[in-house]
Phi, psi and omega in degrees: 000130179258145180244129178289142177294150181275130177276146179307324181290342181288329183248023184264015178279183180296148178277110184296330182283320181262353180074014180247147179270190180305166176304143180281110180237130179251132177233136171208132184051237180252024179252132177237126180236117175266102187291327185283319180275353180057049179230148185225138174237140174234121180054038175084358183253131179290136176259130179264109183254150172287162178304317182292321176299318180294315183300317178301310178301320181292323178296316183290324182290333177299334180231050180308126180092343179261150178282134178246124182295143181301330181287327174296318174304310184299314182298326185279319186276323176236072188291341180268357182255143182283151174265107184234086192297341183261349183245132180249050181272172187289338183254003178243142177274161179204163176303329182300315183300315178300313182302318182294319179296319180292317178305310177295326177292316178304316176302315183289338179266351184072033180249050188297336180278351179077029180283325179269313179259100186269137176275135173248098191310130178073010184226296185176225183220164173215147174269129182312133176288150186305322185276353179288144180264154175309131180089000176259000000 
């Protein structure tokens, strides 16, 4: 009796025992985000992010292509700290804190022009949708 070799696509479905599907991987342009392994690659080169940088990117990737309000980012990344937009204390969050984190995240990803992490003026940020073309 001959047995056919297993193709990788054959076993890539959900794990029935654990209730999970394949690792959560988000792709847009030349950016690959492995949410389970907490690893990121840009143009095939691994980007080394701080835990907070990765958390901000993960929040945006969960709603890829949609605008995410800066307060929503704050609540997900720093759930134990208060959001105080008028106070810039060490224990209070502000839009400035989010801007600085996104600026540093863009630098770590080599996205200084904001093509991947897009600013939505007066609201928040969005991770570029997969189908968007460069320059749009």
